[in-house]
C-alpha positions as CSV (number, residue, x, y, z in Angstrom):
1,M,60.5,6.6,-48.8
2,E,60.6,3.2,-48.4
3,R,59.8,1.7,-45.3
4,L,62.3,-0.6,-44.2
5,Y,61.0,-2.3,-40.9
6,E,57.2,-0.9,-38.9
7,Y,56.3,-2.4,-34.8
8,K,53.4,0.0,-33.7
9,D,51.9,-0.8,-30.5
10,R,49.7,1.2,-27.2
11,D,53.3,1.7,-26.4
12,F,55.4,2.0,-28.8
13,Y,55.8,3.0,-33.2
14,L,59.3,1.4,-34.0
15,H,59.7,2.0,-38.0
16,H,63.0,2.3,-39.8
17,T,62.7,4.2,-43.2
18,R,65.0,5.3,-46.5
19,S,64.5,7.3,-49.1
20,E,67.6,7.4,-52.2
21,R,66.3,10.6,-53.1
22,P,63.8,12.7,-51.0
23,D,60.7,14.2,-53.7
24,P,62.6,18.2,-53.5
25,E,58.6,18.9,-52.7
26,N,58.1,17.3,-49.4
27,S,61.3,17.4,-48.0
28,T,60.1,19.7,-46.0
29,F,57.9,17.6,-42.7
30,S,55.4,20.5,-41.3
31,L,55.8,20.4,-37.2
32,Q,55.0,17.8,-36.1
33,L,53.5,16.9,-32.1
34,H,53.5,13.0,-30.5
35,D,51.8,12.1,-28.1
36,K,55.0,9.7,-26.9
37,N,58.1,10.7,-26.4
38,E,60.7,10.0,-29.2
39,L,64.2,9.2,-29.6
40,Y,65.4,9.1,-33.9
41,Y,68.4,7.9,-34.8
42,C,70.1,9.5,-38.5
43,I,72.0,6.7,-40.5
44,S,72.3,9.1,-43.3
45,G,71.0,12.8,-44.9
46,R,71.4,16.2,-45.1
47,G,69.0,18.9,-43.2
48,A,67.6,20.2,-40.0
49,F,65.5,20.3,-37.6
50,L,64.4,22.8,-35.5
51,V,62.4,22.3,-32.2
52,E,60.3,24.6,-30.9
53,G,62.4,27.3,-33.0
54,Q,65.8,26.1,-32.5
55,P,67.6,24.5,-35.1
56,Y,70.0,21.4,-35.2
57,E,72.1,20.2,-37.9
58,L,71.2,16.9,-39.6
59,R,74.3,14.3,-39.1
60,P,74.7,11.0,-39.5
61,G,75.2,9.1,-36.3
62,M,73.4,11.9,-34.6
63,V,70.4,11.3,-32.1
64,M,67.7,13.8,-31.4
65,I,65.5,13.0,-28.4
66,L,61.9,14.4,-28.1
67,R,59.6,14.5,-25.5
68,A,55.5,14.5,-26.2
69,G,54.3,17.7,-26.9
70,E,57.5,18.9,-28.3
71,A,56.9,20.8,-31.0
72,H,59.1,20.1,-34.4
73,S,59.4,19.9,-37.7
74,L,62.6,18.7,-40.7
75,H,63.4,20.0,-42.7
76,I,66.0,17.5,-45.9
77,Q,68.5,18.0,-49.0
78,P,66.8,16.0,-51.8
79,D,70.4,15.6,-53.5
80,E,71.8,12.4,-51.0
81,P,70.1,10.2,-49.8
82,Y,68.0,10.4,-46.3
83,E,67.6,6.3,-43.5
84,R,66.6,7.2,-40.0
85,M,65.2,4.9,-37.1
86,T,62.7,6.6,-35.2
87,L,61.0,5.4,-32.1
88,L,57.8,6.5,-30.3
89,F,57.6,5.7,-26.7
90,S,55.1,6.1,-23.7
91,P,56.5,5.5,-20.5
92,R,54.1,3.1,-19.8
93,G,55.7,0.9,-22.2
94,L,58.8,1.5,-19.4
95,D,55.8,-0.2,-16.1
96,G,58.5,-2.8,-14.5
97,V,62.3,-1.3,-15.4
98,E,63.7,-0.3,-12.5
99,G,64.7,3.5,-12.7
100,T,62.3,4.7,-14.8
101,D,62.2,8.9,-13.7
102,A,66.2,8.6,-13.9
103,L,66.8,7.3,-17.4
104,L,63.6,9.8,-18.5
105,A,65.8,12.8,-17.1
106,P,66.8,13.8,-20.0
107,Y,63.0,14.3,-21.7
108,R,62.1,16.3,-18.8
109,E,64.6,17.9,-16.3
110,R,64.9,20.2,-19.4
111,S,63.7,23.4,-21.1
112,L,61.7,23.2,-25.1
113,G,64.2,22.7,-27.6
114,R,67.0,23.3,-25.9
115,D,69.8,20.0,-25.5
116,N,68.0,17.9,-28.0
117,C,71.1,16.8,-29.7
118,F,73.5,14.1,-28.9
119,L,76.2,14.5,-31.3
120,P,78.5,11.2,-32.9
121,E,81.5,12.7,-30.5
122,E,79.9,13.5,-28.0
123,F,77.9,9.4,-26.9
124,S,79.3,5.9,-28.4
125,S,77.2,6.1,-31.9
126,A,77.7,2.5,-32.6
127,H,76.6,1.1,-29.4
128,V,72.6,3.4,-29.3
129,R,72.6,2.2,-33.2
130,A,73.3,-1.5,-32.5
131,L,70.8,-1.8,-30.1
132,M,68.7,-0.2,-32.2
133,D,69.2,-3.1,-34.6
134,E,68.8,-5.5,-31.9
135,M,65.1,-3.4,-31.7
136,L,64.2,-4.9,-34.9
137,S,64.4,-8.5,-34.2
138,G,61.7,-10.5,-34.0
139,G,58.9,-13.0,-35.2
140,S,56.1,-12.7,-34.0
141,D,54.0,-9.6,-32.2
142,A,55.4,-10.3,-28.8
143,E,59.0,-10.6,-29.7
144,R,59.2,-7.7,-31.2
145,R,57.7,-6.0,-28.1
146,L,60.3,-7.3,-26.3
147,A,63.3,-6.5,-28.1
148,I,62.6,-2.8,-28.0
149,R,61.8,-3.3,-24.0
150,S,65.1,-4.9,-23.6
151,N,67.3,-2.6,-25.6
152,L,65.3,0.3,-25.5
153,P,66.8,1.2,-21.4
154,A,69.8,0.1,-22.1
155,I,70.3,3.3,-25.1
156,L,68.7,5.5,-22.4
157,A,70.8,4.9,-19.7
158,H,73.9,5.3,-21.5
159,L,71.9,8.8,-23.5
160,R,71.7,10.0,-19.4
161,R,74.5,9.9,-18.3
162,V,76.1,11.3,-21.5
163,W,73.0,13.7,-20.7
164,A,73.8,14.5,-17.4
165,G,77.8,14.8,-17.9
166,E,80.6,17.0,-19.3
167,R,79.3,17.9,-23.3
168,H,81.2,19.3,-26.1
169,A,77.6,19.9,-28.7
170,A,78.5,23.1,-30.5
171,P,77.0,26.0,-29.1
172,E,72.9,26.8,-29.5
173,T,72.1,28.9,-31.3
174,A,69.6,31.9,-30.2
175,P,66.2,31.0,-31.1
176,G,65.2,33.8,-33.1
177,I,61.8,35.7,-33.2
178,A,59.7,32.3,-34.0
179,G,61.8,30.7,-31.3
180,E,60.2,33.7,-28.3
181,I,57.0,33.2,-29.7
182,A,57.3,29.6,-29.1
183,A,58.3,30.7,-25.8
184,Y,55.6,32.3,-24.8
185,I,53.0,30.0,-26.3
186,N,54.4,27.6,-23.9
187,E,54.6,29.6,-20.8
188,H,50.6,30.7,-21.4
189,L,48.8,27.6,-22.6
190,A,46.1,27.9,-20.2
191,D,45.9,31.8,-20.3
192,E,43.8,33.9,-22.2
193,W,45.8,36.0,-25.0
194,D,46.2,37.3,-28.5
195,L,47.9,38.3,-31.9
196,G,47.8,42.1,-29.7
197,T,49.3,40.8,-26.9
198,L,51.8,39.3,-28.6
199,E,52.3,42.5,-30.8
200,G,52.9,44.1,-27.2
201,V,55.6,41.4,-25.5
202,L,57.4,41.3,-29.2
203,H,57.1,45.2,-29.8
204,R,56.2,43.2,-33.7
205,N,53.4,43.7,-35.5
206,R,51.1,40.5,-36.3
207,D,51.6,40.5,-39.5
208,Y,55.4,40.4,-39.6
209,L,55.3,37.8,-36.4
210,N,52.7,35.1,-38.5
211,R,54.9,35.4,-41.1
212,R,57.9,34.4,-39.6
213,F,56.8,31.9,-37.2
214,R,55.5,30.1,-40.1
215,E,58.4,29.7,-42.1
216,T,60.3,28.9,-39.4
217,M,57.4,26.8,-37.5
218,G,56.0,25.4,-40.7
219,S,52.8,26.8,-39.1
220,S,50.9,29.7,-38.0
221,I,50.3,31.0,-34.4
222,W,47.2,29.9,-34.1
223,D,47.6,26.0,-35.2
224,Y,50.8,26.2,-33.4
225,T,48.7,27.2,-29.9
226,I,45.7,24.7,-30.5
227,H,47.9,22.0,-31.1
228,K,49.7,22.5,-28.1
229,R,47.6,22.7,-26.3
230,I,46.0,19.3,-27.2
231,A,48.7,18.0,-27.1
232,A,49.3,18.8,-22.9
233,A,45.7,18.0,-22.4
234,R,46.0,14.6,-24.2
235,Q,48.7,14.3,-21.7
236,D,46.5,15.2,-18.8
237,I,44.0,12.6,-20.2
238,L,45.7,9.6,-21.0
239,E,48.0,10.0,-17.2
240,G,44.1,10.0,-15.6
241,Y,42.9,13.8,-14.7
242,P,39.3,13.6,-15.0
243,I,38.1,15.3,-18.3
244,G,36.2,18.8,-16.9
245,E,39.8,18.8,-14.6
246,V,41.5,19.4,-17.9
247,F,39.9,21.0,-19.8
248,E,39.5,24.1,-17.4
249,K,43.3,24.0,-18.2
250,S,43.5,23.7,-21.1
251,G,42.9,27.1,-22.7
252,F,40.3,27.6,-24.7
253,R,37.1,28.9,-23.4
254,D,34.4,26.8,-23.8
255,Y,34.0,22.4,-24.0
256,S,32.8,23.0,-27.7
257,T,35.7,24.3,-28.9
258,F,38.1,22.6,-27.1
259,Y,36.1,19.0,-28.0
260,R,36.6,19.9,-31.9
261,H,40.2,20.9,-31.8
262,Y,40.5,17.6,-29.3
263,K,39.2,15.3,-31.8
264,A,40.2,17.6,-35.1
265,V,44.3,17.0,-34.1
266,T,44.0,13.8,-32.4
267,G,41.4,12.0,-33.8
268,V,39.4,10.8,-30.8
269,S,36.5,12.3,-28.7
270,P,38.6,13.0,-25.1
271,S,35.9,10.5,-23.4
272,E,37.9,7.9,-26.3
273,D,41.0,9.1,-24.9
274,A,39.4,8.4,-21.0
275,V,39.2,4.8,-21.3
C-alpha cells in the first residue's frame, strides 16, 4: 500500500494511503483497537467494516467514526483500487476548542458498533473531503498540526449536525452471534467469567462460539477480551487515574498478569503511560 501522506504526533496520526491492487493475501485486516478516536474517509474500494460485530458496507465518499477502544476490522475486496484518508485523534488535541464535548457527542453518546457510518447521501461528503484535503497541507510539523486543529472541528461540527438530526441510513442488521458475544464482554469487562459462562448465557457450546467469533472478528474471544480490557485501562491511565485503581477494575486477577498483558498490547508499561 502506497502512503501518500503521513503526519504523527502525540495527539494526531493522519495518513492518506492508496493501493492499486490490494493484496488478496492481505485483504482482511485483523482486529484493531486504537487508543484514540478515528475519523475514516473512504475514497475508493469495495469491502466491509466490522465494528463490534456490526457490518457496514464500504462505499466511496462514506465516513466512519470509531471511538477509542471500539473494536473493528476491515475486509477489502482485492479486485479494485482501495484509497482512504484516516485521522486518529485524542480529545486532548482539541484543547482550547470551544464546545469540544458537543463535537465529540457522536463518538461518545452511542452504543458500541452502532451509528458508526455516515453515507454520502446523508451529509456533505465533498465538504468533508475538502476539509480533509486541507489537513494534508503545510510544510513544517507545526504547520501540519495547525492544519489538523483548524479543520477537524469543522468536520466534527458537520457530522454532529447530521448525527443529531433525522438520518436515512440503511437499517442496521442484527449483530449476529459475534455481536452478542462482544456485547456481553463489553458489559462485563471488570467481571470474572469464562467460556462456560458464555455457553450458559448464549445457549451455544464454546467451540461454536469461538469459531464464529474468530470468523467474524478475526480474533479469539479471549484475545478480544484482553485487548478490550487493556484499551479501557489505558484510557483511564492516560486520563490520570491511579494505576492501582485502574488495575482493580481491569478484570485481571493479579497485577503481574495485568502488567504483562498491558505491555504486550501497548508496547509500554502502565507507569510509562502515566507519565
